[in-house]
ROVEXTOR-908909 format. One record per residue (C-alpha): residue in three letters; x, y negated, z negated. Coordinates in steps of 0.25 Angstrom, whole numbers, plus 5000, padded with zeros to 4 digits. Each point is the difference from the previous one (the first is absolute). Layout:
  type    xx    yy    zz
   Ala     X     Y     Z
...
//
This chain:
  type    xx    yy    zz
   Unk  5579  4759  4997
   Unk  4998  4985  5001
   Unk  4987  4992  4999
   Unk  4998  5000  5015
   Unk  5001  5015  5001
   Unk  4991  5002  4988
   Unk  4989  4991  5006
   Unk  5002  5006  5014
   Unk  4999  5014  4994
   Unk  4988  4997  4992
   Unk  4993  4994  5013
   Unk  5004  5012  5008
   Unk  4994  5009  4989
   Unk  5014  5007  4998
   Unk  4997  5010  4989
   Unk  5014  5000  4995
   Unk  5001  4985  4999
   Unk  4986  4999  4994
   Unk  5003  5011  4989
   Unk  5014  4994  4997
   Unk  4994  4986  4999
   Unk  4987  5002  4992
   Unk  5004  5013  4992
   Unk  5014  4997  4997
   Unk  5005  4985  5002
   Unk  4987  4993  4996
   Unk  4995  5010  4990
   Unk  5005  4993  4987
   Unk  4995  4987  5005
   Unk  4986  5005  5004
   Unk  4998  5008  4988
   Unk  5004  4987  4991
   Unk  4990  4992  5008
   Unk  4989  5011  4999
   Unk  5002  5000  4984
   Unk  4999  4985  4999
   Unk  4988  4999  5009
   Unk  4992  5011  4996
   Unk  4996  5002  4985
   Unk  4997  5015  5003
   Unk  5008  5011  5007
   Unk  5000  5000  5015
   Unk  5005  5011  5009
   Unk  5013  4995  5007
   Unk  4998  5008  5013
   Unk  4986  4995  5001
   Unk  5004  4985  4998
   Unk  5012  5001  5009
   Unk  4991  5006  5011
   Unk  4990  4989  4999
   Unk  5012  4990  5000
   Unk  5006  5006  5012
   Unk  4986  5001  5007
   Unk  4999  4985  4997
   Unk  5014  4997  5006
   Unk  4997  5008  5013
   Unk  4986  4994  5003
   Unk  5000  4994  5014
   Unk  5012  5007  5004
   Unk  5009  4996  4988
   Unk  4996  4985  5001
   Unk  5004  4998  4985
   Unk  5014  5006  5002
   Unk  5002  4992  5013
   Unk  4998  4987  4992
   Unk  5012  5003  4992
   Unk  5010  4989  5004
   Unk  5013  5005  4994
   Unk  5002  4988  4991
   Unk  5001  5009  4988
   Unk  5003  5014  4997
   Unk  4989  5010  5005
   Unk  4999  5004  4985
   Unk  4997  4986  4995
   Unk  4989  4998  5011
   Unk  4994  5014  4996
   Unk  5000  4995  4986
   Unk  4991  4988  5004
   Unk  4991  5008  5010
   Unk  4998  5012  4990
   Unk  4997  4991  4988
   Unk  4989  4993  5008
   Unk  4995  5012  5006
   Unk  4999  5008  4987
   Unk  4993  4988  4993
   Unk  4990  4999  5011
   Unk  4998  5015  4999
   Unk  4998  4999  4985
   Unk  4990  4989  5001
   Unk  4992  5008  5011
   Unk  5000  5012  4991
   Unk  4995  4992  4988
   Unk  4989  4993  5008
   Unk  4995  5013  5005
   Unk  4999  5005  4985
   Unk  4995  4988  4993
   Unk  5000  4985  5001
   Unk  5008  4999  4987
   Unk  5012  5009  4997
   Unk  5000  5009  4988
   Unk  5014  4995  4996
   Unk  5007  4987  4998
   Unk  5007  4997  5013
   Unk  5014  4993  5001
   Unk  5000  4988  5009
   Unk  5005  5003  5014
   Unk  5010  4989  4998
   Unk  5006  5008  4988
   Unk  5000  5013  5008
   Unk  5007  4993  5012
   Unk  5010  4993  4990
   Unk  5003  5014  4994
   Unk  5002  5007  5013
   Unk  5009  4989  5004
   Unk  5008  5002  4988
   Unk  5001  5015  5002
   Unk  5004  4998  5014
   Unk  5010  4990  4997
   Unk  5006  5010  4989
   Unk  5000  5011  5011
   Unk  5007  4990  5009
   Unk  5011  4997  4990
   Unk  5001  5015  4997
   Unk  5003  5003  5014
   Unk  5010  4988  5001
   Unk  5007  5006  4988
   Unk  5002  5013  5007
   Unk  5007  4992  5011
   Unk  5010  4994  4990
   Unk  5014  5006  5001
   Unk  5004  4994  4986
   Unk  4992  5010  4990
   Unk  5004  4991  4988
   Unk  4993  4988  5007
   Unk  4988  5009  5003
   Unk  4999  5005  4986
   Unk  5001  4986  4994
   Unk  4988  4996  5009
   Unk  4992  5012  4997
   Unk  5002  4999  4985
   Unk  5000  4985  4998
   Unk  4989  4996  5010
   Unk  4991  5012  5003
   Unk  5001  5007  4987
   Unk  5001  4987  4992
   Unk  5011  5006  4991
   Unk  5005  4990  4989
   Unk  5014  4994  5005
   Unk  5006  5003  4987
   Unk  4996  5015  5000
   Unk  5005  5002  5014
   Unk  5013  4992  4998
   Unk  5003  5009  4988
   Unk  4996  5013  5009
   Unk  5010  4997  5011
   Unk  5010  4994  4990
   Unk  5001  4985  5005
   Unk  4997  4987  4993
   Unk  4987  4994  5002
   Unk  5007  4988  5008
   Unk  5007  5010  5009
   Unk  4986  5007  5002
   Unk  4994  4987  5005
   Unk  5012  4998  5010
   Unk  4997  5015  5005
   Unk  4985  4997  5001
   Unk  5003  4987  5008
   Unk  5010  5007  5010
   Unk  4990  5012  5001
   Unk  4988  4990  5003
   Unk  5009  4994  5011
   Unk  5003  5013  5006
   Unk  4986  5004  4999
   Unk  4996  4987  5008
   Unk  5010  5003  5011
   Unk  4995  5014  5001
   Unk  4985  4995  5001
   Unk  5004  4990  5011
   Unk  5007  5011  5008
   Unk  4989  5011  4997
   Unk  4988  4991  5004
   Unk  5008  4992  5010
   Unk  4997  4986  4995
   Unk  5002  4991  4988
   Unk  4985  4998  4996
//
């Protein structure tokens, strides 16, 4: 499904689209956001239900605001993060004026969610790469932060050659990202 089909399906309350979107495709993203925003366990189904209710208020007004300038998942990251922060703050205000724990700043949470989302985007793009050696190089050197000397030894090349592989891999990844997202920035 493309982004337009997802948004239309959610607005139309299509059960299949809603289940696939919130309980399959977005589950890792939303779970990560919840872990960062809430310093205590929250029920995934309950929070997603509240988020969906929020998105569907006024005949899906929030969903209709999506302008297709980014992927629906990038948009959801921002909307869900803000929504969950508001929910957390509302719950804290109901219990006490002072939280019983030291809170991370909302900026730190959003930055961490951004980093997780970017990592998820890179992992998705790596799956699209035909050259597995390039994908493995990026995965090991960039995502897993493996030492170049160690990885070069592991795959049986010199460190200089590894840097050339990484450079070509990053160029290939950039081309895939431009093709996948439909723009260069």
